[in-house]
PyMOL Python script that loads the backbone (N, CA, C, O; Angstrom):
from pymol import cmd

cmd.read_pdbstr("""\
ATOM      1  N   MET A   1       0.901  -1.035   0.000  1.00  0.00           N
ATOM      2  CA  MET A   1       0.428   0.130  -0.154  1.00  0.00           C
ATOM      3  C   MET A   1       0.900   1.226   0.008  1.00  0.00           C
ATOM      4  O   MET A   1       1.494   1.470   1.058  1.00  0.00           O
ATOM      5  N   GLU A   2       0.808   1.874  -0.666  1.00  0.00           N
ATOM      6  CA  GLU A   2       1.369   3.063  -0.580  1.00  0.00           C
ATOM      7  C   GLU A   2       0.950   4.476   0.248  1.00  0.00           C
ATOM      8  O   GLU A   2      -0.221   4.653   0.583  1.00  0.00           O
ATOM      9  N   PRO A   3       1.866   5.338   0.512  1.00  0.00           N
ATOM     10  CA  PRO A   3       1.738   6.221   1.575  1.00  0.00           C
ATOM     11  C   PRO A   3       0.260   6.996   1.233  1.00  0.00           C
ATOM     12  O   PRO A   3       0.309   7.385   0.066  1.00  0.00           O
ATOM     13  N   ALA A   4      -0.524   7.208   1.620  1.00  0.00           N
ATOM     14  CA  ALA A   4      -1.353   8.121   2.095  1.00  0.00           C
ATOM     15  C   ALA A   4      -0.462   9.950   2.555  1.00  0.00           C
ATOM     16  O   ALA A   4       0.597  10.122   3.159  1.00  0.00           O
ATOM     17  N   PRO A   5      -1.687  11.306   1.811  1.00  0.00           N
ATOM     18  CA  PRO A   5      -0.811  12.834   1.867  1.00  0.00           C
ATOM     19  C   PRO A   5      -1.202  12.491   3.538  1.00  0.00           C
ATOM     20  O   PRO A   5      -1.582  11.408   3.982  1.00  0.00           O
ATOM     21  N   ARG A   6      -0.998  13.667   4.232  1.00  0.00           N
ATOM     22  CA  ARG A   6      -1.195  14.140   5.429  1.00  0.00           C
ATOM     23  C   ARG A   6      -2.355  14.295   5.532  1.00  0.00           C
ATOM     24  O   ARG A   6      -2.727  15.423   5.208  1.00  0.00           O
ATOM     25  N   LEU A   7      -3.520  13.255   6.031  1.00  0.00           N
ATOM     26  CA  LEU A   7      -4.805  13.245   6.637  1.00  0.00           C
ATOM     27  C   LEU A   7      -5.224  14.292   7.556  1.00  0.00           C
ATOM     28  O   LEU A   7      -4.378  14.615   8.390  1.00  0.00           O
ATOM     29  N   SER A   8      -6.315  14.877   7.586  1.00  0.00           N
ATOM     30  CA  SER A   8      -7.557  15.494   8.839  1.00  0.00           C
ATOM     31  C   SER A   8      -7.672  14.808   9.359  1.00  0.00           C
ATOM     32  O   SER A   8      -7.454  13.641   9.034  1.00  0.00           O
ATOM     33  N   PRO A   9      -8.107  15.225  10.521  1.00  0.00           N
ATOM     34  CA  PRO A   9      -8.835  13.808  11.631  1.00  0.00           C
ATOM     35  C   PRO A   9     -10.613  14.090  10.704  1.00  0.00           C
ATOM     36  O   PRO A   9     -11.345  14.995  10.302  1.00  0.00           O
ATOM     37  N   GLY A  10     -10.477  11.817  10.832  1.00  0.00           N
ATOM     38  CA  GLY A  10     -12.291  11.541   9.727  1.00  0.00           C
ATOM     39  C   GLY A  10     -11.838  11.677   8.680  1.00  0.00           C
ATOM     40  O   GLY A  10     -12.820  11.626   7.939  1.00  0.00           O
ATOM     41  N   ALA A  11     -10.949  11.828   8.063  1.00  0.00           N
ATOM     42  CA  ALA A  11     -10.480  11.840   6.633  1.00  0.00           C
ATOM     43  C   ALA A  11     -10.167  10.495   6.005  1.00  0.00           C
ATOM     44  O   ALA A  11      -9.700   9.606   6.716  1.00  0.00           O
ATOM     45  N   ARG A  12     -10.408  10.284   4.654  1.00  0.00           N
ATOM     46  CA  ARG A  12     -10.208   8.944   4.546  1.00  0.00           C
ATOM     47  C   ARG A  12      -9.464   9.051   3.216  1.00  0.00           C
ATOM     48  O   ARG A  12      -9.714   9.923   2.384  1.00  0.00           O
ATOM     49  N   TRP A  13      -8.275   7.843   3.031  1.00  0.00           N
ATOM     50  CA  TRP A  13      -7.574   8.025   1.532  1.00  0.00           C
ATOM     51  C   TRP A  13      -8.307   7.288   0.854  1.00  0.00           C
ATOM     52  O   TRP A  13      -8.947   6.693   1.722  1.00  0.00           O
ATOM     53  N   ILE A  14      -8.618   6.956  -0.026  1.00  0.00           N
ATOM     54  CA  ILE A  14      -8.828   5.848  -1.218  1.00  0.00           C
ATOM     55  C   ILE A  14      -7.976   6.376  -2.314  1.00  0.00           C
ATOM     56  O   ILE A  14      -7.883   7.400  -2.991  1.00  0.00           O
ATOM     57  N   PRO A  15      -7.074   4.588  -2.119  1.00  0.00           N
ATOM     58  CA  PRO A  15      -5.788   4.888  -3.981  1.00  0.00           C
ATOM     59  C   PRO A  15      -6.258   4.465  -4.921  1.00  0.00           C
ATOM     60  O   PRO A  15      -7.287   3.790  -4.947  1.00  0.00           O
ATOM     61  N   ASP A  16      -5.520   4.816  -5.956  1.00  0.00           N
ATOM     62  CA  ASP A  16      -6.210   4.393  -6.985  1.00  0.00           C
ATOM     63  C   ASP A  16      -5.562   3.596  -7.397  1.00  0.00           C
ATOM     64  O   ASP A  16      -4.412   3.738  -6.981  1.00  0.00           O
ATOM     65  N   VAL A  17      -5.749   2.231  -8.453  1.00  0.00           N
ATOM     66  CA  VAL A  17      -5.427   0.810  -8.575  1.00  0.00           C
ATOM     67  C   VAL A  17      -4.044   1.242  -9.490  1.00  0.00           C
ATOM     68  O   VAL A  17      -3.041   0.531  -9.418  1.00  0.00           O
ATOM     69  N   ARG A  18      -4.061   2.013 -10.037  1.00  0.00           N
ATOM     70  CA  ARG A  18      -2.844   2.386 -11.059  1.00  0.00           C
ATOM     71  C   ARG A  18      -1.671   2.788 -10.108  1.00  0.00           C
ATOM     72  O   ARG A  18      -0.629   2.500 -10.695  1.00  0.00           O
ATOM     73  N   GLY A  19      -1.405   3.333  -8.884  1.00  0.00           N
ATOM     74  CA  GLY A  19      -0.637   3.602  -7.736  1.00  0.00           C
ATOM     75  C   GLY A  19       0.498   4.713  -8.479  1.00  0.00           C
ATOM     76  O   GLY A  19       0.229   4.912  -9.664  1.00  0.00           O
ATOM     77  N   HIS A  20       1.191   5.138  -8.186  1.00  0.00           N
ATOM     78  CA  HIS A  20       1.901   6.045  -8.247  1.00  0.00           C
ATOM     79  C   HIS A  20       1.089   7.230  -7.634  1.00  0.00           C
ATOM     80  O   HIS A  20       0.414   8.151  -8.095  1.00  0.00           O
ATOM     81  N   GLY A  21       1.544   6.695  -6.083  1.00  0.00           N
ATOM     82  CA  GLY A  21       0.762   7.961  -5.327  1.00  0.00           C
ATOM     83  C   GLY A  21      -0.697   8.689  -5.982  1.00  0.00           C
ATOM     84  O   GLY A  21      -1.062   9.840  -5.743  1.00  0.00           O
ATOM     85  N   ARG A  22      -1.339   7.791  -6.778  1.00  0.00           N
ATOM     86  CA  ARG A  22      -2.895   8.495  -6.918  1.00  0.00           C
ATOM     87  C   ARG A  22      -3.692   8.101  -5.841  1.00  0.00           C
ATOM     88  O   ARG A  22      -3.731   6.959  -5.384  1.00  0.00           O
ATOM     89  N   GLY A  23      -4.178   8.839  -5.537  1.00  0.00           N
ATOM     90  CA  GLY A  23      -5.667   8.324  -4.844  1.00  0.00           C
ATOM     91  C   GLY A  23      -7.064   9.584  -4.725  1.00  0.00           C
ATOM     92  O   GLY A  23      -7.245  10.524  -5.499  1.00  0.00           O
ATOM     93  N   VAL A  24      -7.894   9.216  -3.522  1.00  0.00           N
ATOM     94  CA  VAL A  24      -8.784  10.844  -3.223  1.00  0.00           C
ATOM     95  C   VAL A  24      -8.490  10.603  -1.867  1.00  0.00           C
ATOM     96  O   VAL A  24      -8.238   9.559  -1.264  1.00  0.00           O
ATOM     97  N   VAL A  25      -8.592  12.048  -1.425  1.00  0.00           N
ATOM     98  CA  VAL A  25      -9.020  11.871  -0.160  1.00  0.00           C
ATOM     99  C   VAL A  25     -11.085  12.379   0.255  1.00  0.00           C
ATOM    100  O   VAL A  25     -11.724  12.932  -0.640  1.00  0.00           O
ATOM    101  N   VAL A  26     -11.739  12.080   1.577  1.00  0.00           N
ATOM    102  CA  VAL A  26     -13.010  12.083   1.344  1.00  0.00           C
ATOM    103  C   VAL A  26     -12.960  12.624   2.489  1.00  0.00           C
ATOM    104  O   VAL A  26     -12.251  12.031   3.302  1.00  0.00           O
ATOM    105  N   SER A  27     -13.697  13.961   2.987  1.00  0.00           N
ATOM    106  CA  SER A  27     -13.254  14.255   4.255  1.00  0.00           C
ATOM    107  C   SER A  27     -14.672  14.955   4.516  1.00  0.00           C
ATOM    108  O   SER A  27     -15.143  15.713   3.668  1.00  0.00           O
ATOM    109  N   ALA A  28     -15.143  14.756   5.367  1.00  0.00           N
ATOM    110  CA  ALA A  28     -16.240  16.031   5.847  1.00  0.00           C
ATOM    111  C   ALA A  28     -16.275  17.454   6.091  1.00  0.00           C
ATOM    112  O   ALA A  28     -15.356  17.609   6.895  1.00  0.00           O
ATOM    113  N   ARG A  29     -16.839  18.688   5.851  1.00  0.00           N
ATOM    114  CA  ARG A  29     -16.448  19.713   6.865  1.00  0.00           C
ATOM    115  C   ARG A  29     -17.351  20.611   7.469  1.00  0.00           C
ATOM    116  O   ARG A  29     -17.685  21.759   7.176  1.00  0.00           O
ATOM    117  N   PRO A  30     -17.688  19.809   8.412  1.00  0.00           N
ATOM    118  CA  PRO A  30     -18.772  20.330   9.279  1.00  0.00           C
ATOM    119  C   PRO A  30     -19.368  21.739   9.328  1.00  0.00           C
ATOM    120  O   PRO A  30     -20.461  22.196   8.994  1.00  0.00           O
ATOM    121  N   GLU A  31     -17.942  22.414  10.016  1.00  0.00           N
ATOM    122  CA  GLU A  31     -18.627  24.252   9.637  1.00  0.00           C
ATOM    123  C   GLU A  31     -18.929  24.839   8.289  1.00  0.00           C
ATOM    124  O   GLU A  31     -19.112  26.055   8.255  1.00  0.00           O
ATOM    125  N   ALA A  32     -19.016  24.089   7.072  1.00  0.00           N
ATOM    126  CA  ALA A  32     -19.399  24.780   6.043  1.00  0.00           C
ATOM    127  C   ALA A  32     -20.714  23.969   5.717  1.00  0.00           C
ATOM    128  O   ALA A  32     -21.692  24.510   5.201  1.00  0.00           O
ATOM    129  N   GLY A  33     -20.664  22.555   6.074  1.00  0.00           N
ATOM    130  CA  GLY A  33     -21.792  21.786   5.415  1.00  0.00           C
ATOM    131  C   GLY A  33     -21.219  21.063   4.156  1.00  0.00           C
ATOM    132  O   GLY A  33     -21.884  21.061   3.120  1.00  0.00           O
ATOM    133  N   LEU A  34     -20.378  20.638   4.198  1.00  0.00           N
ATOM    134  CA  LEU A  34     -20.349  20.201   3.090  1.00  0.00           C
ATOM    135  C   LEU A  34     -19.257  18.866   2.937  1.00  0.00           C
ATOM    136  O   LEU A  34     -18.218  19.163   3.526  1.00  0.00           O
ATOM    137  N   MET A  35     -19.200  17.854   2.488  1.00  0.00           N
ATOM    138  CA  MET A  35     -18.215  16.989   1.867  1.00  0.00           C
ATOM    139  C   MET A  35     -17.033  17.470   0.892  1.00  0.00           C
ATOM    140  O   MET A  35     -17.290  17.755  -0.278  1.00  0.00           O
ATOM    141  N   THR A  36     -15.803  17.549   1.377  1.00  0.00           N
ATOM    142  CA  THR A  36     -14.709  17.484   0.345  1.00  0.00           C
ATOM    143  C   THR A  36     -14.181  16.037  -0.205  1.00  0.00           C
ATOM    144  O   THR A  36     -14.130  15.026   0.495  1.00  0.00           O
ATOM    145  N   ILE A  37     -13.831  16.106  -1.462  1.00  0.00           N
ATOM    146  CA  ILE A  37     -13.332  15.070  -2.462  1.00  0.00           C
ATOM    147  C   ILE A  37     -12.236  16.021  -3.205  1.00  0.00           C
ATOM    148  O   ILE A  37     -12.338  17.052  -3.870  1.00  0.00           O
ATOM    149  N   SER A  38     -11.080  15.161  -2.767  1.00  0.00           N
ATOM    150  CA  SER A  38      -9.591  16.094  -3.443  1.00  0.00           C
ATOM    151  C   SER A  38      -9.011  15.287  -4.177  1.00  0.00           C
ATOM    152  O   SER A  38      -9.064  14.189  -3.624  1.00  0.00           O
ATOM    153  N   VAL A  39      -8.343  15.212  -5.375  1.00  0.00           N
ATOM    154  CA  VAL A  39      -7.563  13.655  -6.307  1.00  0.00           C
ATOM    155  C   VAL A  39      -6.386  14.522  -5.983  1.00  0.00           C
ATOM    156  O   VAL A  39      -6.407  15.749  -5.884  1.00  0.00           O
ATOM    157  N   TRP A  40      -4.830  13.321  -5.754  1.00  0.00           N
ATOM    158  CA  TRP A  40      -3.807  13.431  -5.064  1.00  0.00           C
ATOM    159  C   TRP A  40      -3.029  12.877  -6.189  1.00  0.00           C
ATOM    160  O   TRP A  40      -3.578  12.094  -6.964  1.00  0.00           O
ATOM    161  N   ARG A  41      -1.881  13.196  -6.328  1.00  0.00           N
ATOM    162  CA  ARG A  41      -0.742  12.225  -7.062  1.00  0.00           C
ATOM    163  C   ARG A  41       0.754  12.730  -6.504  1.00  0.00           C
ATOM    164  O   ARG A  41       1.304  13.771  -6.866  1.00  0.00           O
ATOM    165  N   GLU A  42       1.207  11.914  -5.693  1.00  0.00           N
ATOM    166  CA  GLU A  42       2.287  11.628  -4.908  1.00  0.00           C
ATOM    167  C   GLU A  42       2.665  12.978  -4.293  1.00  0.00           C
ATOM    168  O   GLU A  42       3.661  13.689  -4.428  1.00  0.00           O
ATOM    169  N   ASN A  43       1.532  13.099  -3.564  1.00  0.00           N
ATOM    170  CA  ASN A  43       1.600  13.679  -2.377  1.00  0.00           C
ATOM    171  C   ASN A  43       1.121  15.549  -3.115  1.00  0.00           C
ATOM    172  O   ASN A  43       1.550  16.637  -2.731  1.00  0.00           O
ATOM    173  N   VAL A  44       0.415  15.332  -3.906  1.00  0.00           N
ATOM    174  CA  VAL A  44      -0.077  16.932  -4.715  1.00  0.00           C
ATOM    175  C   VAL A  44      -1.542  16.821  -4.262  1.00  0.00           C
ATOM    176  O   VAL A  44      -2.159  15.771  -4.084  1.00  0.00           O
ATOM    177  N   CYS A  45      -1.808  17.551  -4.169  1.00  0.00           N
ATOM    178  CA  CYS A  45      -3.220  17.729  -4.280  1.00  0.00           C
ATOM    179  C   CYS A  45      -3.652  18.447  -6.005  1.00  0.00           C
ATOM    180  O   CYS A  45      -3.421  19.639  -6.204  1.00  0.00           O
ATOM    181  N   THR A  46      -4.236  17.620  -7.058  1.00  0.00           N
ATOM    182  CA  THR A  46      -4.311  18.526  -8.143  1.00  0.00           C
ATOM    183  C   THR A  46      -5.477  18.597  -8.174  1.00  0.00           C
ATOM    184  O   THR A  46      -5.714  18.960  -9.326  1.00  0.00           O
ATOM    185  N   ALA A  47      -6.743  18.447  -7.461  1.00  0.00           N
ATOM    186  CA  ALA A  47      -8.458  18.874  -7.938  1.00  0.00           C
ATOM    187  C   ALA A  47      -9.015  18.463  -6.365  1.00  0.00           C
ATOM    188  O   ALA A  47      -8.777  17.579  -5.541  1.00  0.00           O
ATOM    189  N   THR A  48     -10.139  19.980  -6.502  1.00  0.00           N
ATOM    190  CA  THR A  48     -11.134  19.497  -5.475  1.00  0.00           C
ATOM    191  C   THR A  48     -12.189  19.247  -5.913  1.00  0.00           C
ATOM    192  O   THR A  48     -12.476  19.553  -7.071  1.00  0.00           O
ATOM    193  N   LEU A  49     -13.101  18.581  -5.036  1.00  0.00           N
ATOM    194  CA  LEU A  49     -14.345  18.944  -5.245  1.00  0.00           C
ATOM    195  C   LEU A  49     -14.848  19.426  -3.964  1.00  0.00           C
ATOM    196  O   LEU A  49     -14.006  19.359  -3.068  1.00  0.00           O
ATOM    197  N   ARG A  50     -16.421  20.073  -3.495  1.00  0.00           N
ATOM    198  CA  ARG A  50     -16.785  20.515  -2.295  1.00  0.00           C
ATOM    199  C   ARG A  50     -18.307  20.322  -2.706  1.00  0.00           C
ATOM    200  O   ARG A  50     -18.874  20.833  -3.672  1.00  0.00           O
ATOM    201  N   LEU A  51     -18.874  19.408  -1.686  1.00  0.00           N
ATOM    202  CA  LEU A  51     -20.572  18.614  -2.292  1.00  0.00           C
ATOM    203  C   LEU A  51     -21.124  19.071  -0.941  1.00  0.00           C
ATOM    204  O   LEU A  51     -20.836  18.935   0.248  1.00  0.00           O
ATOM    205  N   GLU A  52     -22.123  19.721  -1.737  1.00  0.00           N
ATOM    206  CA  GLU A  52     -23.309  19.686  -0.825  1.00  0.00           C
ATOM    207  C   GLU A  52     -24.283  18.565  -0.154  1.00  0.00           C
ATOM    208  O   GLU A  52     -25.086  18.056  -0.936  1.00  0.00           O
ATOM    209  N   PRO A  53     -24.308  18.166   1.051  1.00  0.00           N
ATOM    210  CA  PRO A  53     -25.180  16.802   1.231  1.00  0.00           C
ATOM    211  C   PRO A  53     -26.157  15.802   0.234  1.00  0.00           C
ATOM    212  O   PRO A  53     -26.261  14.577   0.177  1.00  0.00           O
ATOM    213  N   ASP A  54     -26.768  16.818  -0.461  1.00  0.00           N
ATOM    214  CA  ASP A  54     -27.592  16.533  -1.639  1.00  0.00           C
ATOM    215  C   ASP A  54     -26.581  15.807  -2.725  1.00  0.00           C
ATOM    216  O   ASP A  54     -26.615  14.642  -3.121  1.00  0.00           O
ATOM    217  N   ASP A  55     -25.800  16.721  -3.029  1.00  0.00           N
ATOM    218  CA  ASP A  55     -24.737  15.868  -4.073  1.00  0.00           C
ATOM    219  C   ASP A  55     -24.126  14.660  -3.582  1.00  0.00           C
ATOM    220  O   ASP A  55     -24.126  13.582  -4.176  1.00  0.00           O
ATOM    221  N   ALA A  56     -23.686  14.868  -2.634  1.00  0.00           N
ATOM    222  CA  ALA A  56     -22.898  13.505  -1.645  1.00  0.00           C
ATOM    223  C   ALA A  56     -23.379  12.049  -1.849  1.00  0.00           C
ATOM    224  O   ALA A  56     -22.850  11.034  -2.302  1.00  0.00           O
ATOM    225  N   ALA A  57     -24.939  12.439  -1.185  1.00  0.00           N
ATOM    226  CA  ALA A  57     -25.425  11.238  -1.677  1.00  0.00           C
ATOM    227  C   ALA A  57     -26.118  10.871  -3.086  1.00  0.00           C
ATOM    228  O   ALA A  57     -26.574   9.751  -3.317  1.00  0.00           O
ATOM    229  N   ALA A  58     -26.143  11.914  -3.975  1.00  0.00           N
ATOM    230  CA  ALA A  58     -25.812  11.771  -5.471  1.00  0.00           C
ATOM    231  C   ALA A  58     -25.080  10.513  -5.566  1.00  0.00           C
ATOM    232  O   ALA A  58     -25.535   9.376  -5.687  1.00  0.00           O
ATOM    233  N   LEU A  59     -23.603  10.992  -5.474  1.00  0.00           N
ATOM    234  CA  LEU A  59     -22.173  10.049  -5.848  1.00  0.00           C
ATOM    235  C   LEU A  59     -22.604   9.005  -5.080  1.00  0.00           C
ATOM    236  O   LEU A  59     -22.979   7.996  -5.678  1.00  0.00           O
ATOM    237  N   ILE A  60     -22.635   9.027  -3.750  1.00  0.00           N
ATOM    238  CA  ILE A  60     -23.086   7.412  -3.140  1.00  0.00           C
ATOM    239  C   ILE A  60     -23.731   6.516  -4.003  1.00  0.00           C
ATOM    240  O   ILE A  60     -23.180   5.452  -4.286  1.00  0.00           O
ATOM    241  N   SER A  61     -25.011   6.862  -4.531  1.00  0.00           N
ATOM    242  CA  SER A  61     -25.981   6.469  -5.161  1.00  0.00           C
ATOM    243  C   SER A  61     -25.114   6.191  -6.318  1.00  0.00           C
ATOM    244  O   SER A  61     -25.108   4.988  -6.055  1.00  0.00           O
ATOM    245  N   ALA A  62     -24.501   6.247  -7.193  1.00  0.00           N
ATOM    246  CA  ALA A  62     -24.140   6.769  -8.799  1.00  0.00           C
ATOM    247  C   ALA A  62     -22.919   5.418  -8.248  1.00  0.00           C
ATOM    248  O   ALA A  62     -23.040   4.451  -9.001  1.00  0.00           O
ATOM    249  N   LEU A  63     -21.703   5.153  -7.012  1.00  0.00           N
ATOM    250  CA  LEU A  63     -21.281   4.674  -7.065  1.00  0.00           C
ATOM    251  C   LEU A  63     -21.678   3.119  -6.430  1.00  0.00           C
ATOM    252  O   LEU A  63     -21.046   2.098  -6.700  1.00  0.00           O
ATOM    253  N   ALA A  64     -22.899   3.191  -5.507  1.00  0.00           N
ATOM    254  CA  ALA A  64     -23.941   1.738  -5.662  1.00  0.00           C
ATOM    255  C   ALA A  64     -24.068   1.130  -6.848  1.00  0.00           C
ATOM    256  O   ALA A  64     -23.644  -0.025  -6.885  1.00  0.00           O
ATOM    257  N   ASP A  65     -24.587   1.630  -7.956  1.00  0.00           N
ATOM    258  CA  ASP A  65     -25.291   1.552  -8.901  1.00  0.00           C
ATOM    259  C   ASP A  65     -24.093   0.778  -9.661  1.00  0.00           C
ATOM    260  O   ASP A  65     -24.055  -0.336 -10.183  1.00  0.00           O
ATOM    261  N   GLY A  66     -23.423   1.492  -9.562  1.00  0.00           N
ATOM    262  CA  GLY A  66     -21.802   1.534 -10.206  1.00  0.00           C
ATOM    263  C   GLY A  66     -21.159  -0.776  -9.903  1.00  0.00           C
ATOM    264  O   GLY A  66     -20.684  -1.748 -10.491  1.00  0.00           O
ATOM    265  N   LEU A  67     -21.681  -0.301  -8.597  1.00  0.00           N
ATOM    266  CA  LEU A  67     -21.239  -1.479  -7.882  1.00  0.00           C
ATOM    267  C   LEU A  67     -21.928  -2.989  -8.770  1.00  0.00           C
ATOM    268  O   LEU A  67     -21.381  -3.894  -9.400  1.00  0.00           O
ATOM    269  N   VAL A  68     -23.192  -2.719  -8.470  1.00  0.00           N
ATOM    270  CA  VAL A  68     -23.986  -3.751  -9.166  1.00  0.00           C
ATOM    271  C   VAL A  68     -23.649  -3.807 -10.924  1.00  0.00           C
ATOM    272  O   VAL A  68     -24.409  -4.630 -11.435  1.00  0.00           O
ATOM    273  N   ASP A  69     -23.002  -3.352 -11.646  1.00  0.00           N
ATOM    274  CA  ASP A  69     -23.232  -3.200 -13.119  1.00  0.00           C
ATOM    275  C   ASP A  69     -21.624  -3.852 -13.073  1.00  0.00           C
ATOM    276  O   ASP A  69     -21.199  -4.407 -14.086  1.00  0.00           O
ATOM    277  N   LEU A  70     -20.755  -3.748 -11.827  1.00  0.00           N
ATOM    278  CA  LEU A  70     -19.109  -4.805 -11.762  1.00  0.00           C
ATOM    279  C   LEU A  70     -19.797  -5.801 -11.416  1.00  0.00           C
ATOM    280  O   LEU A  70     -18.963  -6.237 -10.622  1.00  0.00           O
ATOM    281  N   ASP A  71     -21.107  -6.946 -11.311  1.00  0.00           N
ATOM    282  CA  ASP A  71     -21.194  -8.126 -10.805  1.00  0.00           C
ATOM    283  C   ASP A  71     -20.612  -7.805  -9.452  1.00  0.00           C
ATOM    284  O   ASP A  71     -19.436  -8.090  -9.232  1.00  0.00           O
ATOM    285  N   ALA A  72     -21.465  -7.149  -8.404  1.00  0.00           N
ATOM    286  CA  ALA A  72     -20.781  -7.167  -7.304  1.00  0.00           C
ATOM    287  C   ALA A  72     -21.329  -7.965  -6.420  1.00  0.00           C
ATOM    288  O   ALA A  72     -22.540  -8.098  -6.599  1.00  0.00           O
ATOM    289  N   PRO A  73     -20.893  -8.547  -5.532  1.00  0.00           N
ATOM    290  CA  PRO A  73     -21.688 -10.142  -4.464  1.00  0.00           C
ATOM    291  C   PRO A  73     -23.072  -9.697  -4.231  1.00  0.00           C
ATOM    292  O   PRO A  73     -23.639  -8.617  -4.070  1.00  0.00           O
ATOM    293  N   ALA A  74     -23.356 -10.775  -4.268  1.00  0.00           N
ATOM    294  CA  ALA A  74     -25.362 -10.875  -3.930  1.00  0.00           C
ATOM    295  C   ALA A  74     -25.383 -10.129  -2.804  1.00  0.00           C
ATOM    296  O   ALA A  74     -26.589  -9.881  -2.788  1.00  0.00           O
ATOM    297  N   GLU A  75     -24.942  -9.580  -1.840  1.00  0.00           N
ATOM    298  CA  GLU A  75     -25.310  -8.360  -0.451  1.00  0.00           C
ATOM    299  C   GLU A  75     -25.575  -7.017  -1.184  1.00  0.00           C
ATOM    300  O   GLU A  75     -26.596  -6.330  -1.194  1.00  0.00           O
ATOM    301  N   LEU A  76     -24.360  -6.829  -1.806  1.00  0.00           N
ATOM    302  CA  LEU A  76     -25.008  -5.763  -2.436  1.00  0.00           C
ATOM    303  C   LEU A  76     -25.478  -5.058  -3.607  1.00  0.00           C
ATOM    304  O   LEU A  76     -25.330  -3.903  -4.006  1.00  0.00           O
ATOM    305  N   ARG A  77     -26.106  -6.109  -4.059  1.00  0.00           N
ATOM    306  CA  ARG A  77     -26.967  -5.830  -5.031  1.00  0.00           C
ATOM    307  C   ARG A  77     -28.610  -5.522  -5.059  1.00  0.00           C
ATOM    308  O   ARG A  77     -29.426  -6.260  -4.508  1.00  0.00           O
ATOM    309  N   ARG A  78     -28.946  -4.341  -5.774  1.00  0.00           N
ATOM    310  CA  ARG A  78     -30.255  -3.562  -5.739  1.00  0.00           C
ATOM    311  C   ARG A  78     -31.325  -4.791  -6.611  1.00  0.00           C
ATOM    312  O   ARG A  78     -31.312  -5.334  -7.716  1.00  0.00           O
ATOM    313  N   PRO A  79     -32.205  -4.824  -5.373  1.00  0.00           N
ATOM    314  CA  PRO A  79     -33.105  -5.897  -5.846  1.00  0.00           C
ATOM    315  C   PRO A  79     -34.080  -5.732  -7.278  1.00  0.00           C
ATOM    316  O   PRO A  79     -34.148  -4.752  -8.020  1.00  0.00           O
ATOM    317  N   ALA A  80     -34.502  -6.505  -7.339  1.00  0.00           N
ATOM    318  CA  ALA A  80     -35.336  -6.685  -9.318  1.00  0.00           C
ATOM    319  C   ALA A  80     -36.503  -6.149  -8.983  1.00  0.00           C
ATOM    320  O   ALA A  80     -37.389  -6.022  -9.828  1.00  0.00           O
TER     321      ALA A  80
END
""", "prot")
cmd.dss("prot")
cmd.show_as("cartoon", "prot")
cmd.util.cbc("prot")
cmd.orient("prot")
């Protein structure tokens, strides 16, 4: 596993399968009422997204739907 950038408390590092220090950091910003996703490569932040809760929920839904398309395990599939 490659090292993650320095994370703030509660943030989560998710590495890219391609390696080379690529990945995203997901963190809540309660003071702003937002979620932040930052894109990293070799300890350099290359982009950020600031999402309102409804947009973060839509992203989660899209990721869950994508898992179904990848033939996810039965416990993660949407009911027919």
